[in-house]
C-alpha positions as a Markdown table, in Angstrom:
| # | Residue | x | y | z |
|---|---|---|---|---|
| 1 | Unk | -27.3 | -8.0 | -14.9 |
| 2 | Unk | -27.4 | -6.7 | -11.3 |
| 3 | Unk | -25.0 | -9.4 | -10.2 |
| 4 | Unk | -22.5 | -8.4 | -13.0 |
| 5 | Unk | -22.6 | -4.7 | -11.7 |
| 6 | Unk | -22.0 | -5.9 | -8.1 |
| 7 | Unk | -19.2 | -8.1 | -9.3 |
| 8 | Unk | -17.6 | -5.1 | -11.2 |
| 9 | Unk | -18.0 | -2.9 | -8.1 |
| 10 | Unk | -16.4 | -5.4 | -5.8 |
| 11 | Unk | -13.5 | -5.7 | -8.2 |
| 12 | Unk | -13.2 | -1.9 | -8.5 |
| 13 | Unk | -13.3 | -1.7 | -4.7 |
| 14 | Unk | -10.5 | -4.3 | -4.4 |
| 15 | Unk | -8.3 | -2.4 | -6.9 |
| 16 | Unk | -8.9 | 0.9 | -5.0 |
| 17 | Unk | -8.1 | -0.7 | -1.7 |
| 18 | Unk | -4.9 | -2.2 | -3.2 |
| 19 | Unk | -3.9 | 1.3 | -4.6 |
| 20 | Unk | -4.7 | 3.0 | -1.2 |
| 21 | Unk | -2.6 | 0.4 | 0.6 |
| 22 | Unk | 0.4 | 1.1 | -1.8 |
| 23 | Unk | 0.0 | 4.9 | -1.3 |
| 24 | Unk | -0.3 | 4.6 | 2.5 |
| 25 | Unk | 2.4 | 1.9 | 3.1 |
| 26 | Unk | 5.0 | 2.9 | 0.5 |
| 27 | Unk | 5.9 | 6.4 | 2.0 |
| 28 | Unk | 5.8 | 4.8 | 5.4 |
| 29 | Unk | 8.2 | 2.1 | 4.3 |
| 30 | Unk | 10.4 | 4.6 | 2.6 |
| 31 | Unk | 10.5 | 6.8 | 5.8 |
| 32 | Unk | 11.3 | 3.8 | 8.0 |
| 33 | Unk | 14.0 | 2.8 | 5.5 |
| 34 | Unk | 15.5 | 6.3 | 5.6 |
| 35 | Unk | 15.4 | 6.4 | 9.4 |
| 36 | Unk | 16.8 | 2.9 | 9.9 |
| 37 | Unk | 19.6 | 3.2 | 7.4 |
| 38 | Unk | 21.8 | 5.6 | 9.5 |
| 39 | Unk | 21.0 | 3.5 | 12.6 |
| 40 | Unk | 22.0 | 0.4 | 10.8 |
| 41 | Unk | 25.3 | 2.0 | 9.7 |
| 42 | Unk | 26.0 | 3.2 | 13.2 |
| 43 | Unk | 25.4 | -0.3 | 14.7 |
| 44 | Unk | 27.5 | -2.0 | 12.0 |
């Protein structure tokens, strides 16, 4: 019983970490893409 709860909490934790990573990295990636696009066009 306790093991099942712990297993569920670990799974929930992994899902939350995954979501946090998406929310943290996606805007950063989008920002980098927006900044690097004009630079890329200038260098081309």
